[in-house]
C-alpha positions as CSV (number, residue, x, y, z in Angstrom):
1,X,72.0,118.1,91.3
2,X,71.0,114.6,90.5
3,X,74.5,112.9,88.9
4,X,73.5,110.4,87.0
5,X,77.1,109.5,86.1
6,X,77.9,109.3,89.6
7,X,74.7,107.1,90.8
8,X,75.9,104.6,87.7
9,X,79.5,104.3,89.2
10,X,77.7,103.9,93.0
11,X,75.5,101.1,91.6
12,X,78.4,99.1,90.1
13,X,80.2,99.1,93.4
14,X,77.1,98.2,95.7
15,X,76.7,95.0,93.5
16,X,77.3,91.8,95.7
17,X,76.4,88.4,94.9
18,X,75.3,85.9,98.0
19,X,75.0,82.6,96.5
20,X,75.6,79.8,98.8
21,X,79.5,79.2,98.2
22,X,80.3,77.2,101.2
23,X,78.2,74.0,100.5
24,X,80.5,70.8,100.4
25,X,79.5,68.2,97.9
26,X,77.9,66.0,100.8
27,X,75.5,68.7,101.5
28,X,74.4,69.5,97.9
29,X,71.1,67.3,98.4
30,X,70.3,69.3,101.7
31,X,70.2,73.1,100.0
32,X,68.0,71.7,97.3
33,X,66.0,70.1,99.3
34,X,65.2,73.1,101.5
35,X,61.9,71.2,103.6
36,X,62.3,68.2,105.9
37,X,60.4,66.3,108.4
38,X,61.5,65.8,112.2
39,X,59.4,63.4,114.0
40,X,59.5,63.4,118.4
41,X,58.2,59.9,119.0
42,X,59.0,58.1,122.0
43,X,58.3,56.7,125.7
44,X,57.2,60.2,126.5
45,X,54.4,60.4,123.6
46,X,52.7,57.9,125.6
47,X,52.3,60.5,128.6
48,X,51.3,63.1,126.5
49,X,52.3,65.6,128.8
50,X,51.2,64.4,132.6
51,X,52.3,62.1,134.7
52,X,49.7,60.7,137.3
53,X,47.3,63.6,137.2
54,X,50.4,65.8,137.0
55,X,50.9,68.5,134.1
56,X,54.4,69.0,132.8
57,X,56.8,70.7,135.9
58,X,57.7,73.3,133.5
59,X,56.2,76.0,131.7
60,X,57.7,75.6,128.4
61,X,55.8,72.5,128.4
62,X,58.0,70.5,126.2
63,X,56.5,66.8,126.9
64,X,59.5,65.0,126.1
65,X,61.2,66.2,128.8
66,X,58.6,64.6,131.1
67,X,61.0,62.0,132.4
68,X,63.2,64.5,134.1
69,X,60.8,67.3,134.9
70,X,58.7,65.0,137.1
71,X,61.4,63.3,138.6
72,X,59.8,59.5,137.3
73,X,61.5,56.4,138.2
74,X,63.1,54.6,135.3
75,X,61.1,51.6,135.6
76,X,57.8,53.2,135.8
77,X,58.7,55.3,133.1
78,X,58.9,52.5,130.9
79,X,55.5,51.3,131.8
80,X,54.4,53.8,128.9
81,X,55.0,51.2,126.8
82,X,52.0,49.2,127.9
83,X,50.1,52.3,126.6
84,X,51.4,51.9,122.7
85,X,48.9,50.2,120.7
86,X,51.6,48.4,118.3
87,X,49.0,47.1,115.8
88,X,47.9,50.3,114.8
89,X,51.8,51.7,114.5
90,X,52.9,52.2,110.8
91,X,56.1,54.5,110.6
92,X,55.5,54.7,106.6
93,X,52.6,56.7,107.5
94,X,54.8,59.2,108.8
95,X,57.0,58.9,105.8
96,X,53.6,59.7,103.5
97,X,52.9,62.3,104.8
98,X,55.9,63.9,104.5
99,X,56.0,63.0,101.1
100,X,52.5,64.6,100.5
101,X,53.6,67.7,102.3
102,X,56.9,68.3,99.9
103,X,59.1,67.5,102.4
104,X,62.3,65.9,100.9
105,X,64.0,64.1,104.2
106,X,63.1,62.9,107.5
107,X,64.7,62.7,111.0
108,X,63.4,60.9,113.7
109,X,64.5,60.5,117.6
110,X,66.6,57.7,117.6
111,X,67.0,58.1,120.9
112,X,66.2,61.3,123.2
113,X,67.6,62.3,126.2
114,X,65.7,60.0,128.0
115,X,68.5,57.5,126.8
116,X,65.5,54.9,125.3
117,X,66.5,53.6,121.8
118,X,63.8,53.1,119.5
119,X,65.7,50.1,117.6
120,X,66.6,46.6,118.8
121,X,70.1,47.7,120.2
122,X,73.0,45.4,121.4
123,X,74.7,48.0,123.6
124,X,72.0,48.5,126.1
125,X,69.0,47.2,127.3
126,X,67.2,50.4,127.7
127,X,65.6,50.2,123.8
128,X,62.8,49.3,122.0
129,X,64.0,45.6,120.8
130,X,64.5,44.9,124.7
131,X,60.7,45.0,125.3
132,X,58.8,44.2,121.7
133,X,59.4,43.0,118.3
134,X,59.8,46.3,116.8
135,X,62.4,48.1,115.4
136,X,61.2,51.7,114.3
137,X,64.7,52.9,112.8
138,X,64.4,50.1,110.4
139,X,60.8,50.4,109.3
140,X,61.6,54.1,108.7
141,X,65.0,53.1,106.8
142,X,62.5,50.6,104.6
143,X,59.9,53.4,104.2
144,X,62.1,56.4,103.2
145,X,63.6,54.1,100.7
146,X,60.6,52.9,99.3
147,X,59.4,56.9,99.2
148,X,63.0,58.0,98.0
149,X,63.1,60.3,101.1
150,X,66.4,60.8,102.4
151,X,66.8,59.3,106.6
152,X,68.1,61.6,109.3
153,X,68.4,59.9,112.6
154,X,68.1,62.2,115.6
155,X,70.7,61.0,119.0
156,X,70.9,62.6,122.5
157,X,75.0,62.1,122.7
158,X,75.4,64.6,125.3
159,X,72.4,64.1,128.0
160,X,71.0,60.9,129.0
161,X,68.7,60.6,132.0
162,X,69.1,56.9,132.3
163,X,72.5,56.4,132.1
164,X,74.4,55.7,135.5
165,X,77.2,58.1,133.7
166,X,75.4,60.2,131.1
167,X,75.3,63.7,131.8
168,X,71.9,64.8,133.7
169,X,71.6,68.7,134.6
170,X,71.5,67.7,138.1
171,X,75.3,66.8,137.5
172,X,75.2,70.6,137.7
173,X,75.0,69.6,141.7
174,X,76.3,66.2,142.5
175,X,79.0,66.4,140.0
176,X,80.4,63.5,137.4
177,X,83.8,62.6,137.2
178,X,85.4,63.0,133.4
179,X,86.6,59.2,133.5
180,X,82.8,58.4,134.5
181,X,81.6,60.4,131.6
182,X,83.7,58.6,129.4
183,X,82.4,55.3,130.2
184,X,79.2,56.3,129.0
185,X,80.6,57.9,125.7
186,X,82.7,54.9,125.0
187,X,80.0,51.8,126.1
188,X,76.7,53.7,124.8
189,X,77.2,56.8,122.4
190,X,79.9,55.1,120.4
191,X,78.2,51.7,120.2
192,X,75.0,52.8,119.4
193,X,75.9,55.4,116.9
194,X,78.1,52.7,115.1
195,X,74.9,50.2,115.5
196,X,73.0,52.9,113.7
197,X,75.6,53.5,110.9
198,X,75.8,50.1,109.8
199,X,72.5,48.1,110.4
200,X,70.3,50.1,108.5
201,X,71.7,51.4,105.1
202,X,72.0,54.9,103.9
203,X,71.6,57.6,106.8
204,X,71.5,61.0,105.4
205,X,72.4,63.2,108.5
206,X,73.3,62.4,112.0
207,X,71.2,65.2,114.0
208,X,72.8,66.1,117.7
209,X,71.2,68.0,120.0
210,X,74.0,69.5,122.2
211,X,72.6,73.2,122.3
212,X,75.9,74.4,123.9
213,X,79.6,74.9,122.8
214,X,81.7,71.8,124.0
215,X,83.5,74.2,125.8
216,X,80.7,74.9,128.2
217,X,79.8,71.2,128.8
218,X,80.7,67.7,130.2
219,X,81.8,66.7,126.4
220,X,85.2,67.0,125.1
221,X,86.4,68.4,122.1
222,X,88.3,64.8,121.6
223,X,85.4,62.9,122.2
224,X,83.5,65.2,119.6
225,X,85.9,64.6,116.9
226,X,85.9,60.7,117.9
227,X,82.4,60.3,117.0
228,X,82.5,63.0,114.0
229,X,86.0,60.7,112.7
230,X,83.6,57.4,113.2
231,X,80.7,58.8,111.4
232,X,82.9,60.0,108.2
233,X,85.0,56.3,108.6
234,X,81.5,54.4,108.1
235,X,79.1,56.9,106.3
236,X,81.3,59.7,104.5
237,X,78.4,61.2,103.3
238,X,76.4,61.6,105.9
239,X,75.9,65.0,107.4
240,X,76.7,65.9,111.0
241,X,75.0,69.4,112.4
242,X,76.4,72.0,114.6
243,X,74.6,70.9,117.5
244,X,77.5,68.3,117.4
245,X,78.7,70.7,119.9
246,X,81.4,72.3,117.2
247,X,80.1,75.4,115.3
248,X,80.8,75.5,111.5
249,X,83.2,78.3,112.3
250,X,85.5,76.3,115.1
251,X,85.2,73.1,112.6
252,X,84.5,73.8,108.5
253,X,83.9,70.2,108.2
254,X,80.9,70.7,110.1
255,X,78.2,70.2,107.2
256,X,74.8,72.5,108.4
257,X,74.4,75.0,111.2
258,X,71.1,74.1,113.6
259,X,69.6,77.4,114.8
260,X,67.5,77.8,118.0
261,X,64.4,75.6,118.6
262,X,61.5,77.8,116.4
263,X,64.2,80.0,115.5
264,X,64.2,81.4,112.3
265,X,66.6,82.9,110.1
266,X,67.6,87.2,110.3
267,X,70.4,87.0,107.7
268,X,72.3,85.6,104.6
269,X,74.7,82.7,105.2
270,X,77.3,80.9,102.3
271,X,77.2,77.9,104.5
272,X,73.9,75.5,105.2
273,X,71.9,76.0,107.8
274,X,68.6,74.7,109.4
275,X,65.5,76.0,111.7
276,X,63.8,73.2,113.8
277,X,60.0,74.0,114.2
278,X,57.0,73.0,115.7
279,X,53.4,73.5,114.4
280,X,52.3,74.2,117.8
281,X,54.3,74.3,120.4
282,X,55.7,70.9,122.0
283,X,57.9,68.6,120.4
284,X,56.3,65.5,121.7
285,X,53.0,65.0,121.6
286,X,51.1,67.3,124.6
287,X,47.5,66.5,124.8
288,X,47.1,70.3,126.1
289,X,49.0,71.8,123.7
290,X,46.9,74.8,121.5
291,X,49.2,77.1,120.0
292,X,48.6,75.7,116.3
293,X,50.7,78.0,113.8
294,X,48.6,78.7,110.8
295,X,49.7,77.4,107.0
296,X,50.3,81.0,106.2
297,X,53.2,81.2,109.1
298,X,54.7,77.9,108.4
299,X,54.9,78.5,104.7
300,X,56.4,82.3,105.2
301,X,58.8,80.5,107.5
302,X,60.0,78.0,105.0
303,X,59.9,80.6,102.3
304,X,61.9,83.2,104.5
305,X,64.2,80.5,105.3
306,X,65.1,80.1,101.5
307,X,65.3,83.8,100.9
308,X,68.2,83.8,103.6
309,X,69.9,80.2,102.1
310,X,67.9,78.2,104.9
311,X,66.0,75.1,105.2
312,X,63.3,74.4,107.4
313,X,62.5,71.0,109.7
314,X,58.7,70.7,110.8
315,X,58.3,68.6,113.6
316,X,55.4,66.2,114.1
317,X,54.5,64.7,117.6
318,X,52.8,61.5,116.8
319,X,50.9,60.2,119.7
320,X,51.5,56.2,121.2
321,X,49.2,54.8,118.7
322,X,51.1,56.5,115.8
323,X,48.4,59.1,114.6
324,X,49.6,62.4,113.5
325,X,47.4,65.1,115.5
326,X,44.6,66.6,112.8
327,X,45.8,70.2,113.2
328,X,49.0,69.2,112.0
329,X,48.7,66.9,109.3
330,X,46.3,69.2,107.7
331,X,48.9,71.9,107.9
332,X,51.5,69.8,106.4
333,X,48.9,68.5,102.9
334,X,48.1,72.1,102.7
335,X,51.7,73.1,102.3
336,X,51.8,70.3,100.3
337,X,49.6,71.2,97.7
338,X,51.1,74.8,97.7
339,X,54.5,73.3,96.9
340,X,52.8,71.1,93.8
341,X,52.5,74.4,92.4
342,X,54.8,76.8,93.6
343,X,57.7,74.1,94.7
344,X,60.1,75.3,91.7
345,X,60.7,78.5,93.6
346,X,61.5,76.7,96.8
347,X,63.6,73.7,95.6
348,X,67.0,74.3,94.8
349,X,66.6,77.8,95.2
350,X,68.6,80.3,96.8
351,X,69.0,83.8,98.4
352,X,69.1,87.0,96.1
353,X,71.3,89.6,96.3
354,X,69.2,92.3,97.8
355,X,69.0,92.7,101.3
356,X,65.9,89.9,102.7
357,X,63.9,93.1,103.8
358,X,64.3,95.3,101.2
359,X,60.2,95.1,100.4
360,X,57.2,95.0,102.3
361,X,55.2,92.9,100.0
362,X,57.5,89.6,100.7
363,X,60.4,87.9,100.1
364,X,62.5,86.9,97.0
365,X,64.6,83.6,96.2
366,X,66.1,82.8,92.9
367,X,67.8,79.7,90.6
368,X,69.6,79.8,87.4
369,X,67.5,77.2,85.2
370,X,68.4,76.1,82.2
371,X,69.8,79.4,80.2
372,X,67.3,81.5,82.3
373,X,67.9,83.3,85.3
374,X,64.4,83.5,87.6
375,X,63.7,85.7,90.7
376,X,60.6,84.2,92.5
377,X,58.8,87.2,94.2
378,X,56.5,85.4,97.2
379,X,54.0,88.2,97.8
380,X,52.4,88.0,101.5
381,X,50.2,90.9,100.8
382,X,48.4,91.2,97.4
383,X,48.7,95.0,96.9
384,X,44.9,96.1,96.9
385,X,46.0,98.7,93.4
386,X,47.2,95.9,92.0
387,X,50.7,96.9,91.5
388,X,53.9,95.2,92.7
389,X,56.8,97.2,93.0
390,X,60.3,95.8,92.5
391,X,62.7,98.0,93.9
392,X,66.9,97.7,93.2
393,X,66.7,94.6,90.5
394,X,69.0,96.4,87.3
395,X,67.9,94.6,84.2
396,X,64.8,94.0,82.2
397,X,62.8,90.7,82.6
398,X,62.1,88.8,79.2
399,X,58.9,87.3,80.9
400,X,56.8,88.1,83.7
401,X,54.2,85.6,85.1
402,X,52.4,83.8,87.7
403,X,53.8,80.6,89.2
404,X,50.7,79.0,89.3
405,X,49.3,79.7,85.6
406,X,50.3,76.4,83.5
407,X,50.1,78.8,80.4
408,X,52.5,81.4,81.8
409,X,50.8,83.9,80.5
410,X,52.5,87.1,80.5
411,X,51.9,90.0,83.2
412,X,52.2,93.7,82.0
413,X,55.5,95.4,83.1
414,X,57.3,98.6,83.1
415,X,61.0,99.0,83.8
416,X,63.2,101.4,84.1
417,X,66.1,100.0,86.1
418,X,66.7,99.4,88.7
419,X,62.8,99.5,89.5
420,X,60.1,97.6,88.0
421,X,56.4,98.0,88.3
422,X,54.2,94.9,87.7
423,X,50.2,95.1,86.9
424,X,48.5,92.2,88.7
425,X,45.2,90.7,88.1
426,X,42.4,91.5,90.3
427,X,42.5,88.0,92.2
428,X,45.3,86.6,94.3
429,X,46.2,83.1,92.7
430,X,46.8,81.4,96.3
431,X,45.1,82.1,99.3
432,X,48.4,81.7,101.3
433,X,51.7,83.0,99.3
434,X,51.5,84.0,95.8
435,X,54.7,83.8,93.8
436,X,55.4,86.0,90.5
437,X,58.1,85.2,88.1
438,X,60.8,87.2,86.1
439,X,62.8,85.8,83.6
440,X,66.2,87.3,82.9
441,X,68.7,85.9,80.1
442,X,71.3,86.2,82.6
443,X,71.7,86.9,86.3
444,X,70.4,90.7,87.2
445,X,72.8,92.8,88.9
446,X,71.4,94.4,92.1
447,X,71.6,97.6,94.2
448,X,71.2,96.9,98.1
449,X,72.1,100.6,99.3
450,X,68.5,101.6,98.0
451,X,64.9,102.2,99.8
452,X,62.1,100.0,98.0
453,X,59.0,102.0,97.5
454,X,56.3,100.5,99.5
455,X,53.2,98.8,98.6
456,X,51.3,102.5,99.1
457,X,53.9,104.1,97.1
458,X,55.9,105.8,99.4
459,X,59.6,105.3,100.8
460,X,60.5,104.8,104.4
461,X,63.8,106.0,105.3
462,X,65.2,104.4,108.3
463,X,68.6,104.4,110.0
464,X,69.1,100.6,109.0
465,X,68.5,101.3,105.2
466,X,71.0,103.8,104.3
467,X,73.5,104.2,101.9
468,X,76.6,101.9,102.9
469,X,74.5,100.1,105.5
470,X,77.2,98.1,106.7
471,X,78.8,100.7,108.6
472,X,75.4,100.9,110.5
473,X,74.6,103.7,113.0
474,X,74.1,102.4,116.6
475,X,70.5,102.1,117.0
476,X,68.3,101.3,120.5
477,X,65.9,98.6,120.0
478,X,62.4,99.0,120.5
479,X,61.7,98.4,124.2
480,X,58.5,98.7,126.1
481,X,56.9,96.3,124.3
482,X,57.2,97.9,121.3
483,X,55.7,101.2,122.2
484,X,58.9,102.8,122.4
485,X,59.8,102.0,118.7
486,X,63.8,101.6,117.5
487,X,65.4,104.6,116.9
488,X,68.8,106.8,116.8
489,X,69.9,109.2,119.6
490,X,71.6,111.9,117.9
491,X,73.5,114.0,120.7
492,X,75.6,116.1,118.3
493,X,75.0,117.2,114.6
494,X,75.0,113.8,112.4
495,X,74.0,113.5,109.1
496,X,71.9,110.3,107.4
497,X,72.0,109.6,103.6
498,X,69.9,107.4,101.4
499,X,69.3,106.9,97.9
500,X,65.5,106.4,96.3
501,X,64.7,105.7,92.6
502,X,61.5,108.0,91.8
503,X,59.2,106.4,89.1
504,X,56.6,108.7,89.3
505,X,57.9,112.5,89.1
506,X,56.0,115.4,91.1
507,X,56.0,116.8,94.2
508,X,56.3,114.9,97.1
509,X,55.8,115.6,101.0
510,X,58.3,115.0,103.7
511,X,57.7,113.9,107.0
512,X,60.1,113.0,110.0
513,X,59.0,110.9,113.0
514,X,61.2,111.7,116.3
515,X,61.4,112.3,119.7
516,X,62.3,115.0,121.6
517,X,62.6,116.0,125.1
518,X,64.7,119.4,125.4
519,X,63.6,122.9,126.3
520,X,64.9,124.7,123.6
521,X,63.7,125.0,120.5
522,X,66.9,126.3,118.2
523,X,67.5,122.6,117.5
524,X,67.3,122.1,113.5
525,X,66.5,119.5,110.8
526,X,67.7,120.1,107.1
527,X,66.9,117.9,104.3
528,X,68.9,118.0,101.1
529,X,68.3,116.6,97.6
530,X,68.0,117.5,94.2
531,X,67.9,121.3,93.7
532,X,66.1,121.5,97.0
533,X,67.2,122.3,101.0
534,X,64.2,121.8,103.6
535,X,64.8,123.0,106.9
536,X,62.9,123.2,110.2
537,X,62.8,123.5,114.0
538,X,63.1,120.6,116.3
539,X,60.3,120.9,118.9
540,X,59.4,118.9,121.6
541,X,57.0,116.0,121.8
542,X,56.4,115.7,124.8
543,X,55.0,112.3,126.5
544,X,52.2,110.0,126.1
545,X,50.9,107.2,128.3
546,X,52.5,103.6,126.6
547,X,49.9,101.3,128.7
548,X,47.0,102.9,130.0
549,X,46.1,102.8,133.9
550,X,49.4,101.3,134.1
551,X,51.9,104.3,135.4
552,X,53.3,103.8,132.0
553,X,54.4,107.0,130.9
554,X,57.1,107.1,127.7
555,X,58.5,109.4,125.4
556,X,56.4,110.1,122.6
557,X,57.7,109.6,118.9
558,X,55.5,112.1,116.8
559,X,55.9,112.8,112.9
560,X,56.2,116.4,111.7
561,X,55.6,118.1,108.4
562,X,59.0,119.1,107.0
563,X,58.0,120.7,103.6
564,X,58.0,119.2,100.2
565,X,59.9,118.0,97.2
566,X,59.3,118.5,93.6
567,X,60.9,116.0,92.1
568,X,60.8,116.8,88.3
569,X,61.9,113.3,86.6
570,X,62.3,109.6,87.1
571,X,65.7,108.4,88.0
572,X,68.1,107.7,91.7
573,X,68.2,110.5,93.9
574,X,70.4,111.3,96.9
575,X,68.5,112.3,99.9
576,X,70.7,113.6,103.4
577,X,69.0,114.1,106.6
578,X,71.4,116.5,109.0
579,X,70.0,116.8,112.6
580,X,71.8,119.7,114.4
581,X,71.0,119.5,118.0
582,X,71.1,122.6,120.1
583,X,72.3,122.8,124.2
584,X,73.2,119.0,124.3
585,X,69.4,117.9,124.2
586,X,69.7,115.0,122.2
587,X,67.1,114.2,119.1
588,X,65.9,110.6,118.8
589,X,65.5,110.1,115.2
590,X,63.1,107.1,113.9
591,X,62.4,107.7,110.2
592,X,61.5,109.9,107.1
593,X,58.6,109.2,105.3
594,X,58.4,110.9,101.3
595,X,55.2,110.3,99.4
């Protein structure tokens, strides 16, 4: 029996707010900006991934590591400066490109692991000012101020291959005394960061690059706190990232978390965070790099991060003459064109309360805009039936329209909370990602524990989208390159429960996908819902070949029809699956499909 009152109470109990609460005042601009530029440029840019005809000695092909990988002599490495075309190099062009791309801040590698500084440092003779009359950090600071972009500086504090007492990974073999490393720290790190924060005006963020916690490195917590304390003293508004070596959990004074290289977000966070990413593969310019990500991929990465309260910092690796590879500049300009139309859905926006993977058509961001609350539906795949289904939002929008439509012409929609069906025009407004805006008088409530209607009009009930998903069933991840899908192994009687909203009543078929390698057919599937009970025996699915001619034989996951359910009217329904194996023969359950 459908329990409307119970469903309503469950709705109220399942409301969640995921606003980005744990953001300090320093970082407010950062969470509004969302999109920034990373610039990897240094001596390594002139090597272009090769040294004396030999390619970089590592399959990851990070061109900025060539000094270390190819064991280059220090003085020979500096000779790469002869390949720089100083008459053509203009850092302002990089800043202009960032602005055209819709980026709000720029972070440049002031000193990378090779230890070579891009400014006129009085602390060391291993810097640009010692060999040329150029100070790239000074020029970047002037250009960012002129074009009203925030300036960030990358500084490699942990690793320095040039300094006699800096950390090189060869010291895993030969070692270094703490007192020696502290000489490097006090004589170079502290003094150079002081220069950067004293001589170049406002620095909006310091981006450090220790990808492990200090407990696993030669750097001590005392040294890291000394560095952070100096930053707070010299520039109180300057942000510090977690790759300083202190996690946000360990030190709440860290301003934002940095994920791994090219690692995108996977869950909502209340604190600021960021993904550093490349357009191709290498960070510094590499002449043989061909792994170019498409504009659609990059936009989806940006949107996906914002939908989880994250930022996206996209790298350019200019050549030694200052040129940005065409493939990079082209994609950045295309992203900028998209943001000119759709930037409202990114800048100052945040995660909504629904699970980020709730819908198969794309992602949701949101913001309070004056007296209206707006949901932005980023549609990655324009539905062929010209219907967009929004499941889990409990409220009637005042208006629905395309963000690309300057007239904000209303789109037709039907709403019976918590389900909204939107009628789409035949043609999508943007070839990359189209955005639909829903305006509400106030922030709508939501139901997270509900299965969304898919683009093709069905319901996919999986272990991961059950009711009370915080108490997740232990799943076995996909394996054998995905030929064995993610599943739950059921060895004794077990129940799974879902909630769905049926907007179109009628008879719907029910399929269950599983793998069963037992010999007995006495186990049973039972599906229970409104006035309906479906039962079926669990039968063997046998084996299949995962990859031909490679002796790749795997358990077969196959879907079987359990029966049909007649939903008499629209509304919320609970669906329960009971799996009862027999004779200790496990069942590997994958999903239920209702359509």
